[in-house]
Structures are given as C-alpha cells and as structure tokens.
N, CA, C and O atoms as a Tinker XYZ file with bonds, in Angstrom:
   236  protein
     1  N      0.855000   -1.209000   -0.176000    73     2
     2  CA    -0.005000    0.008000    0.004000    64     1     3
     3  C      1.011000    1.228000   -0.061000    63     2     4     5
     4  O      2.092000    1.206000    0.529000    81     3
     5  N      0.594000    2.227000   -0.786000    73     3     6
     6  CA     1.373000    3.429000   -0.961000    64     5     7
     7  C      0.979000    4.334000    0.256000    63     6     8     9
     8  O     -0.162000    4.372000    0.716000    81     7
     9  N      2.125000    5.116000    0.768000    73     7    10
    10  CA     1.791000    6.125000    1.758000    64     9    11
    11  C      0.771000    7.096000    1.470000    63    10    12    13
    12  O      0.198000    7.742000    2.348000    81    11
    13  N      0.499000    7.219000   -0.024000    73    11    14
    14  CA    -0.412000    8.426000   -0.283000    64    13    15
    15  C     -1.975000    7.890000    0.109000    63    14    16    17
    16  O     -2.931000    8.633000    0.332000    81    15
    17  N     -1.983000    6.740000    0.128000    73    15    18
    18  CA    -3.298000    6.080000    0.496000    64    17    19
    19  C     -3.769000    6.138000    1.884000    63    18    20    21
    20  O     -4.950000    5.933000    2.164000    81    19
    21  N     -2.722000    6.458000    2.906000    73    19    22
    22  CA    -2.956000    6.188000    4.157000    64    21    23
    23  C     -3.509000    7.401000    4.749000    63    22    24    25
    24  O     -2.826000    8.414000    4.600000    81    23
    25  N     -4.569000    7.503000    5.369000    73    23    26
    26  CA    -5.259000    8.722000    6.104000    64    25    27
    27  C     -5.141000    8.494000    7.506000    63    26    28    29
    28  O     -5.439000    7.413000    8.014000    81    27
    29  N     -4.648000    9.627000    8.250000    73    27    30
    30  CA    -4.755000    9.347000    9.606000    64    29    31
    31  C     -5.942000    9.961000   10.133000    63    30    32    33
    32  O     -6.388000   10.963000    9.574000    81    31
    33  N     -6.484000    9.494000   11.106000    73    31    34
    34  CA    -7.937000    9.925000   11.764000    64    33    35
    35  C     -7.729000   10.225000   13.058000    63    34    36    37
    36  O     -6.953000    9.565000   13.749000    81    35
    37  N     -8.405000   11.257000   13.512000    73    35    38
    38  CA    -8.380000   11.888000   14.911000    64    37    39
    39  C     -9.658000   11.331000   15.704000    63    38    40    41
    40  O    -10.675000   10.943000   15.129000    81    39
    41  N     -9.488000   11.341000   17.050000    73    39    42
    42  CA   -10.383000   10.966000   17.747000    64    41    43
    43  C    -11.625000   12.036000   17.857000    63    42    44    45
    44  O    -12.722000   11.713000   18.315000    81    43
    45  N    -11.329000   13.272000   17.406000    73    43    46
    46  CA   -12.415000   14.437000   17.193000    64    45    47
    47  C    -13.310000   14.103000   15.920000    63    46    48    49
    48  O    -12.713000   14.047000   14.845000    81    47
    49  N    -14.382000   13.924000   15.930000    73    47    50
    50  CA   -15.130000   13.515000   14.884000    64    49    51
    51  C    -15.100000   14.603000   13.710000    63    50    52    53
    52  O    -15.111000   14.359000   12.503000    81    51
    53  N    -15.057000   15.899000   14.351000    73    51    54
    54  CA   -15.125000   17.078000   13.147000    64    53    55
    55  C    -13.722000   17.106000   12.359000    63    54    56    57
    56  O    -13.624000   17.557000   11.218000    81    55
    57  N    -12.753000   16.625000   13.021000    73    55    58
    58  CA   -11.431000   16.621000   12.361000    64    57    59
    59  C    -11.589000   15.513000   11.332000    63    58    60    61
    60  O    -11.005000   15.640000   10.255000    81    59
    61  N    -12.258000   14.543000   11.550000    73    59    62
    62  CA   -12.506000   13.296000   10.616000    64    61    63
    63  C    -13.313000   13.709000    9.529000    63    62    64    65
    64  O    -13.085000   13.276000    8.400000    81    63
    65  N    -14.319000   14.578000    9.778000    73    63    66
    66  CA   -15.208000   15.064000    8.702000    64    65    67
    67  C    -14.364000   15.882000    7.656000    63    66    68    69
    68  O    -14.405000   15.730000    6.435000    81    67
    69  N    -13.670000   16.687000    8.286000    73    67    70
    70  CA   -12.726000   17.523000    7.384000    64    69    71
    71  C    -11.682000   16.620000    6.674000    63    70    72    73
    72  O    -11.377000   16.997000    5.542000    81    71
    73  N    -11.188000   15.698000    7.052000    73    71    74
    74  CA   -10.189000   14.783000    6.484000    64    73    75
    75  C    -10.979000   14.071000    5.469000    63    74    76    77
    76  O    -10.547000   14.025000    4.317000    81    75
    77  N    -12.139000   13.488000    5.792000    73    75    78
    78  CA   -12.993000   12.824000    4.638000    64    77    79
    79  C    -13.231000   13.714000    3.570000    63    78    80    81
    80  O    -12.897000   13.327000    2.450000    81    79
    81  N    -13.796000   14.949000    3.706000    73    79    82
    82  CA   -14.166000   16.029000    2.905000    64    81    83
    83  C    -12.968000   16.251000    1.957000    63    82    84    85
    84  O    -13.116000   16.485000    0.758000    81    83
    85  N    -11.796000   16.165000    2.560000    73    83    86
    86  CA   -10.472000   16.732000    1.472000    64    85    87
    87  C    -10.327000   15.619000    0.861000    63    86    88    89
    88  O    -10.086000   15.806000   -0.331000    81    87
    89  N    -10.385000   14.094000    1.280000    73    87    90
    90  CA    -9.919000   12.892000    0.455000    64    89    91
    91  C    -11.123000   12.822000   -0.445000    63    90    92    93
    92  O    -10.830000   12.339000   -1.539000    81    91
    93  N    -12.319000   13.138000   -0.324000    73    91    94
    94  CA   -13.322000   13.013000   -1.200000    64    93    95
    95  C    -13.143000   14.049000   -2.375000    63    94    96    97
    96  O    -13.294000   13.725000   -3.553000    81    95
    97  N    -12.810000   15.323000   -1.962000    73    95    98
    98  CA   -12.682000   16.268000   -2.874000    64    97    99
    99  C    -11.417000   15.982000   -3.821000    63    98   100   101
   100  O    -11.341000   16.505000   -4.933000    81    99
   101  N    -10.537000   15.215000   -3.371000    73    99   102
   102  CA    -9.394000   14.615000   -4.221000    64   101   103
   103  C     -9.815000   13.690000   -5.153000    63   102   104   105
   104  O     -9.345000   13.645000   -6.290000    81   103
   105  N    -10.689000   12.935000   -4.731000    73   103   106
   106  CA   -11.152000   11.763000   -5.523000    64   105   107
   107  C    -12.187000   12.127000   -6.480000    63   106   108   109
   108  O    -12.268000   11.603000   -7.591000    81   107
   109  N    -13.010000   13.061000   -6.029000    73   107   110
   110  CA   -14.141000   13.547000   -6.932000    64   109   111
   111  C    -14.074000   14.907000   -7.193000    63   110   112   113
   112  O    -15.023000   15.525000   -6.712000    81   111
   113  N    -13.157000   15.662000   -7.874000    73   111   114
   114  CA   -13.258000   17.057000   -7.967000    64   113   115
   115  C    -14.535000   17.574000   -8.179000    63   114   116   117
   116  O    -15.301000   16.824000   -8.785000    81   115
   117  N    -15.076000   18.953000   -7.744000    73   115   118
   118  CA   -16.159000   19.382000   -8.131000    64   117   119
   119  C    -16.458000   19.860000   -9.584000    63   118   120   121
   120  O    -17.582000   19.989000  -10.068000    81   119
   121  N    -15.310000   20.092000  -10.180000    73   119   122
   122  CA   -15.609000   20.331000  -11.648000    64   121   123
   123  C    -15.840000   18.961000  -12.415000    63   122   124   125
   124  O    -16.496000   19.036000  -13.455000    81   123
   125  N    -15.379000   17.732000  -12.021000    73   123   126
   126  CA   -15.730000   16.557000  -12.577000    64   125   127
   127  C    -17.278000   16.185000  -12.306000    63   126   128   129
   128  O    -18.020000   15.580000  -13.080000    81   127
   129  N    -17.571000   16.654000  -11.115000    73   127   130
   130  CA   -19.094000   16.446000  -10.638000    64   129   131
   131  C    -20.227000   17.417000  -11.554000    63   130   132   133
   132  O    -21.352000   17.065000  -11.908000    81   131
   133  N    -19.649000   18.550000  -11.774000    73   131   134
   134  CA   -20.388000   19.450000  -12.343000    64   133   135
   135  C    -20.541000   18.906000  -13.905000    63   134   136   137
   136  O    -21.637000   18.765000  -14.447000    81   135
   137  N    -19.482000   18.669000  -14.434000    73   135   138
   138  CA   -19.722000   18.213000  -15.702000    64   137   139
   139  C    -20.640000   16.940000  -15.935000    63   138   140   141
   140  O    -21.509000   16.895000  -16.806000    81   139
   141  N    -20.358000   15.963000  -15.096000    73   139   142
   142  CA   -21.371000   14.784000  -14.879000    64   141   143
   143  C    -22.813000   15.121000  -14.796000    63   142   144   145
   144  O    -23.702000   14.488000  -15.367000    81   143
   145  N    -22.987000   16.206000  -14.014000    73   143   146
   146  CA   -24.608000   16.815000  -13.699000    64   145   147
   147  C    -24.989000   17.460000  -15.041000    63   146   148   149
   148  O    -26.165000   17.397000  -15.401000    81   147
   149  N    -24.161000   18.017000  -15.730000    73   147   150
   150  CA   -24.476000   18.877000  -16.882000    64   149   151
   151  C    -24.577000   17.690000  -18.090000    63   150   152   153
   152  O    -25.392000   17.940000  -18.979000    81   151
   153  N    -24.017000   16.751000  -18.171000    73   151   154
   154  CA   -24.223000   15.787000  -19.264000    64   153   155
   155  C    -25.565000   14.933000  -18.907000    63   154   156   157
   156  O    -26.354000   14.622000  -19.800000    81   155
   157  N    -25.741000   14.629000  -17.752000    73   155   158
   158  CA   -26.974000   13.897000  -17.357000    64   157   159
   159  C    -28.129000   14.799000  -17.440000    63   158   160   161
   160  O    -29.208000   14.290000  -17.742000    81   159
   161  N    -28.059000   16.189000  -17.196000    73   159   162
   162  CA   -29.281000   16.989000  -17.625000    64   161   163
   163  C    -29.433000   17.218000  -18.999000    63   162   164   165
   164  O    -30.546000   17.260000  -19.524000    81   163
   165  N    -28.319000   17.379000  -19.653000    73   163   166
   166  CA   -28.586000   17.350000  -21.355000    64   165   167
   167  C    -29.072000   15.993000  -21.768000    63   166   168   169
   168  O    -29.903000   16.057000  -22.674000    81   167
   169  N    -28.799000   14.840000  -21.376000    73   167   170
   170  CA   -29.260000   13.723000  -21.870000    64   169   171
   171  C    -30.850000   13.612000  -21.543000    63   170   172   173
   172  O    -31.620000   13.221000  -22.421000    81   171
   173  N    -31.262000   13.933000  -20.387000    73   171   174
   174  CA   -32.660000   13.994000  -19.932000    64   173   175
   175  C    -33.504000   15.034000  -20.730000    63   174   176   177
   176  O    -34.708000   14.961000  -20.974000    81   175
   177  N    -32.708000   15.929000  -21.055000    73   175   178
   178  CA   -33.509000   17.002000  -21.982000    64   177   179
   179  C    -33.761000   16.449000  -23.376000    63   178   180   181
   180  O    -34.864000   16.499000  -23.920000    81   179
   181  N    -32.645000   15.906000  -23.934000    73   179   182
   182  CA   -32.856000   15.291000  -25.218000    64   181   183
   183  C    -34.030000   14.197000  -25.226000    63   182   184   185
   184  O    -34.856000   14.104000  -26.134000    81   183
   185  N    -33.986000   13.374000  -24.071000    73   183   186
   186  CA   -34.944000   12.219000  -23.982000    64   185   187
   187  C    -36.304000   12.951000  -24.013000    63   186   188   189
   188  O    -37.194000   12.520000  -24.746000    81   187
   189  N    -36.490000   14.016000  -23.260000    73   187   190
   190  CA   -37.765000   14.697000  -23.130000    64   189   191
   191  C    -38.293000   15.220000  -24.390000    63   190   192   193
   192  O    -39.439000   15.023000  -24.795000    81   191
   193  N    -37.235000   16.011000  -25.084000    73   191   194
   194  CA   -37.760000   16.238000  -26.305000    64   193   195
   195  C    -38.031000   15.292000  -27.222000    63   194   196   197
   196  O    -38.973000   15.485000  -27.991000    81   195
   197  N    -37.249000   14.087000  -27.311000    73   195   198
   198  CA   -37.779000   12.945000  -28.194000    64   197   199
   199  C    -39.021000   12.514000  -27.917000    63   198   200   201
   200  O    -39.887000   12.338000  -28.774000    81   199
   201  N    -39.164000   12.321000  -26.680000    73   199   202
   202  CA   -40.606000   11.792000  -26.131000    64   201   203
   203  C    -41.796000   12.775000  -26.635000    63   202   204   205
   204  O    -42.874000   12.336000  -27.035000    81   203
   205  N    -41.508000   14.026000  -26.575000    73   203   206
   206  CA   -42.438000   14.992000  -26.898000    64   205   207
   207  C    -42.582000   14.987000  -28.317000    63   206   208   209
   208  O    -43.726000   15.211000  -28.711000    81   207
   209  N    -41.672000   14.781000  -29.217000    73   207   210
   210  CA   -41.740000   14.752000  -30.728000    64   209   211
   211  C    -42.491000   13.314000  -31.132000    63   210   212   213
   212  O    -43.199000   13.266000  -32.138000    81   211
   213  N    -42.332000   12.402000  -30.467000    73   211   214
   214  CA   -43.034000   11.050000  -30.782000    64   213   215
   215  C    -44.588000   11.217000  -30.267000    63   214   216   217
   216  O    -45.496000   10.665000  -30.889000    81   215
   217  N    -44.784000   11.828000  -29.365000    73   215   218
   218  CA   -46.086000   12.044000  -28.833000    64   217   219
   219  C    -46.854000   12.947000  -29.811000    63   218   220   221
   220  O    -47.998000   12.605000  -30.112000    81   219
   221  N    -46.411000   13.901000  -30.257000    73   219   222
   222  CA   -46.853000   14.655000  -31.374000    64   221   223
   223  C    -47.154000   14.055000  -32.752000    63   222   224   225
   224  O    -48.064000   14.468000  -33.470000    81   223
   225  N    -46.270000   12.982000  -33.091000    73   223   226
   226  CA   -46.419000   12.256000  -34.236000    64   225   227
   227  C    -47.635000   11.343000  -34.169000    63   226   228   229
   228  O    -48.196000   10.960000  -35.196000    81   227
   229  N    -48.035000   10.999000  -32.950000    73   227   230
   230  CA   -48.950000    9.996000  -32.542000    64   229   231
   231  C    -50.339000   10.770000  -32.678000    63   230   232   233
   232  O    -51.339000   10.147000  -33.037000    81   231
   233  N    -50.396000   12.207000  -32.371000    73   231   234
   234  CA   -51.424000   12.793000  -32.347000    64   233   235
   235  C    -52.297000   13.094000  -33.660000    63   234   236
   236  O    -53.359000   13.710000  -33.567000    81   235
C-alpha cells in the first residue's frame, strides 16, 4: 500500500469529517461532478424532447 493512500484519523469527529471531505474532493473534484451533472441533464432534456416529438407524431 502506498503512503499516499494512508489517511490518519483523529478522535475528534469534526476533524475526521474535514479529512474525509478533503479526501473526497481529491477523488471527486467538483468540476468533474459538475460536468457529469451537466451531461446527465442534457441527456434527460434530449430524452424529453424525443418523447414530446413522438407524442406529437401520434396525435
């Protein structure tokens, strides 16, 4: 196991929360989360538009 994967924890839970937040932000940067959310929203919008077009064709 490499030393970069070892995280020390404190008896103080608020310190542990900060450590966990820090580790999570390294693993999942906010910009990557934003890009993923945008791509999911775009896909849902396309799906909604496709369904609306199919519904209009059936009318």
